[in-house]
C-alpha positions in Angstrom: 18.6 12.6 -6.2 17.4 10.4 -3.4 18.8 6.9 -2.9 16.2 5.9 -0.3 13.0 3.9 -0.9 10.3 3.2 1.6 8.1 0.1 0.8 4.6 0.2 2.5 2.6 -3.0 2.8 -1.1 -3.3 2.9 -3.7 -5.3 4.9 -3.1 -9.1 5.4 0.6 -8.7 4.9 3.6 -7.3 6.7 7.1 -6.1 5.7 8.2 -9.7 4.9 6.0 -9.5 1.8 8.5 -7.0 0.3 11.5 -9.3 0.7 11.8 -9.7 -3.1 11.4 -6.0 -3.9 13.8 -5.0 -1.1 16.6 -7.3 -2.2 16.1 -6.3 -5.9 16.3 -2.6 -5.1 19.2 -3.0 -2.7 21.2 -4.8 -5.4 20.8 -1.6 -7.5 22.4 0.4 -4.7 19.4 1.8 -2.9 18.8 2.1 0.8 15.4 0.3 1.3 13.3 0.4 4.4 10.0 -1.5 4.8 8.4 -0.6 8.1 5.7 -2.9 9.6 2.4 -1.5 10.8 2.2 -1.2 14.6 1.9 -4.6 16.4 2.6 -6.4 13.1 6.4 -6.9 13.3 6.8 -10.6 13.9 6.9 -13.7 11.6 3.6 -14.2 9.8 3.2 -17.7 11.4 3.6 -16.2 14.9 1.2 -13.4 14.1 -1.5 -15.8 12.9 -1.1 -18.0 15.9 -1.0 -15.1 18.4 -1.8 -11.6 17.1 -1.0 -8.7 19.4 -4.2 -7.8 21.3 -3.7 -4.1 20.5 -3.7 -4.8 16.7 -7.5 -4.5 16.8 -7.2 -0.8 17.8 -5.1 0.2 14.8 -6.8 2.3 12.1 -5.8 4.3 9.1 -4.7 7.4 10.9 -2.6 5.5 13.4 -0.8 3.7 10.6 -0.1 6.8 8.5 1.1 8.7 11.5 3.5 5.8 12.3 4.8 5.8 8.7 5.3 9.6 8.8 7.4 9.2 11.9 9.5 6.5 10.2 10.0 8.8 7.2 11.3 11.5 9.6 14.0 9.1 10.9 15.5 8.8 7.4 18.5 11.0 6.2 16.5 12.1 3.1 13.0 12.1 1.7 12.3 8.7 0.1 10.5 7.4 -2.9 7.3 5.9 -1.5 6.0 2.6 -3.0 2.9 1.1 -1.5 0.7 -1.9 -2.3 -3.1 -2.2 -1.7 -3.9 -0.3 1.6 -0.2 0.7 1.4 -1.1 2.4 -1.9 -3.7 4.5 -0.1 -1.2 5.3 2.7 1.3 6.4 0.0 -1.2 8.8 -1.4 -2.0 10.2 2.1 1.7 10.6 2.9 2.2 12.4 -0.4 -0.7 14.6 0.5 1.2 15.6 3.7 4.0 16.7 1.3 6.2 13.8 2.2 8.3 11.8 -0.3 10.0 12.8 -3.6 7.7 10.5 -5.6 5.1 7.9 -5.0 3.9 4.7 -6.6 0.6 3.2 -5.5 0.3 -0.5 -6.7 -3.2 -2.0 -6.7 -4.5 0.7 -4.3 -7.3 -0.3 -2.0 -10.5 1.7 -1.9 -9.7 5.4 -1.4 -12.1 7.9 0.2 -14.0 9.8 -2.5 -13.6 7.1 -5.2 -16.5 4.8 -6.2 -15.9 1.2 -5.2 -15.4 -1.4 -7.9 -17.5 -4.6 -7.8 -14.5 -6.8 -6.9 -13.6 -4.4 -4.1 -17.1 -4.7 -2.7 -17.2 -8.5 -2.9 -13.8 -8.8 -1.4 -14.6 -6.5 1.5 -17.8 -8.4 2.5 -16.1 -11.0 4.7 -14.8 -8.2 7.0 -17.6 -5.6 6.7 -20.3 -8.3 6.9 -18.8 -9.7 10.2 -20.5 -8.1 13.2 -18.1 -6.2 15.4 -15.2 -6.4 12.9 -14.5 -2.7 13.5 -13.0 -3.6 16.8 -11.6 -7.1 16.1 -8.5 -8.7 14.7 -9.6 -10.4 11.5 -8.1 -13.5 9.7 -8.1 -14.3 6.0 -9.2 -17.8 5.1 -7.0 -20.0 2.9 -9.9 -20.3 0.4 -10.3 -16.5 0.1 -6.5 -16.2 -0.4 -6.4 -18.7 -3.2 -9.6 -17.6 -5.0 -9.4 -13.8 -4.7 -6.2 -12.4 -3.1 -3.8 -14.5 -5.1 -6.1 -15.8 -7.8 -3.3 -16.3 -10.4 -1.3 -18.7 -8.1 -1.3 -22.3 -9.2 -3.4 -24.3 -6.6 -0.4 -26.3 -5.5 1.4 -23.1 -4.4 -1.4 -21.5 -2.4 -0.6 -23.2 1.0 3.1 -22.3 0.7 2.5 -18.6 0.0 -0.3 -18.3 2.6 1.9 -19.8 5.3 4.9 -17.6 4.3 3.2 -14.2 4.1 -0.4 -13.9 5.3 -1.0 -12.2 8.7 -4.1 -11.1 10.6 -5.3 -7.5 10.1 -7.4 -4.9 12.0 -11.0 -4.8 10.9 -10.9 -1.1 11.7 -8.7 -0.5 8.7 -11.5 -1.6 6.4 -14.1 0.5 8.1 -11.8 3.6 8.1 -10.9 3.1 4.5 -14.4 2.4 3.1 -16.9 4.0 5.4 -15.2 7.1 6.8 -13.3 10.1 5.6 -10.1 9.3 7.5 -8.3 8.5 4.2 -9.4 11.6 2.4 -6.7 13.4 0.3 -6.6 16.7 -1.5 -6.7 15.7 -5.2 -5.4 19.1 -6.4 -2.7 19.5 -3.8 0.0 21.7 -5.3 2.6 20.3 -3.0 2.1 16.7 -3.8 5.1 14.8 -5.3 4.7 13.0 -8.6 2.5 9.9 -8.4 2.3 6.7 -10.5 -0.8 4.4 -10.1 -0.5 0.8 -11.1 -3.4 -1.6 -11.5 -3.8 -5.3 -12.4 -6.3 -6.5 -15.0 -6.9 -9.7 -13.0 -7.1 -8.0 -9.6 -10.1 -9.3 -7.6 -9.4 -7.1 -4.6 -8.8 -3.6 -6.1 -10.4 -3.4 -9.5 -8.3 -1.9 -12.3 -11.3 0.4 -13.0 -11.0 1.8 -9.5 -7.3 2.5 -10.0 -8.2 4.4 -13.1 -10.8 6.4 -11.2 -8.2 7.3 -8.6 -5.9 8.4 -11.4 -8.6 10.7 -12.8 -8.9 12.4 -9.5 -5.2 12.6 -8.7 -4.3 14.1 -12.1 -5.9 17.3 -10.9 -2.7 18.0 -9.0 -0.1 20.0 -11.0 2.7 17.4 -10.5 3.2 14.5 -12.8 0.5 11.8 -12.5 0.6 8.5 -14.5 -1.4 5.3 -14.8 -0.4 1.8 -15.9 -2.4 -1.4 -16.0 -0.6 -4.8 -16.2 -3.4 -6.7 -17.9 -2.5 -10.2 -16.8 -1.6 -9.6 -13.2 -3.6 -10.0 -10.0 -3.5 -8.4 -6.5 -0.6 -10.7 -5.7 1.5 -8.8 -8.3 4.4 -7.9 -6.0 5.1 -11.6 -5.3 3.7 -13.5 -8.3 6.3 -14.6 -10.9 7.3 -11.7 -13.0 7.1 -9.2 -10.1 10.5 -7.8 -11.2 8.8 -6.2 -14.2 6.5 -4.3 -11.9 9.3 -3.4 -9.5 11.5 -2.0 -12.3 8.7 -0.1 -14.0 7.7 1.5 -10.6 11.3 2.5 -9.8 12.2 3.7 -13.2 9.2 6.0 -13.4 9.7 7.3 -9.8 13.4 8.1 -10.5 12.6 9.9 -13.7 9.9 12.1 -12.1 11.2 12.5 -8.5 11.4 16.1 -7.3 14.9 17.2 -6.5 14.3 18.5 -2.9 15.3 15.5 -0.8 15.8 17.4 2.5 14.2 15.6 5.4 14.2 18.6 7.8 11.0 20.4 6.9 9.2 21.3 10.1 6.1 19.2 10.9 3.9 22.3 11.2 5.0 23.5 7.8 4.2 20.2 6.1 0.8 19.9 7.7 -0.1 23.5 6.9 0.8 23.0 3.2 
């Protein structure tokens, strides 16, 4: 059984956002890796002040190819746990027959799934900004407090924004919502088990959308499960009580992980699967 976990962040965050999950899992004896997206590997404050000029060129395919390369450096196939856009990338990596199990937490809009109303509203600041498909975008503090982390007490919004929020590539939104780049094979017979987790108070990725993704993913023959935490928002991996989400995700993944943990499958075999 694998002892390796890969944590995959989404838009507006980088690997620092996983610091709680990472320490929590490491204390349980796991080897935990949390790769950054390309050009996203500095302190959030530095990234906000001076984003890498090449960040604007990064799209979904480039990020997923980068994550696949990071998986191939590991001694064994990992459990994949992704949040938001990272939840979409987790599904794409599973579709490439990577990972022994996957957990998608508050997954962002996924190609082939109807958008929820909250996802539409929350995407408007990017999609409604002319030229955003080739620009680095910044999240406002108001948007963070009102929609992204809407369960945070107002007096904590500034602290958490400063600690974790980073710019993101507008191209990721356009790829994820308006193109087929993120398309997955719902009935893929080689896909590892997958758990989908949603939040009842999520104003970025509606719980109804998570349920819709589950209804498509359960076409695969491997185990597929669905869990809604009714009182949790999109900020669920950092909000107080995140340990419950972390433990539920890992427990399910360990109970359902497939036994083949070899990390030597040739690339052409995986892509042909």
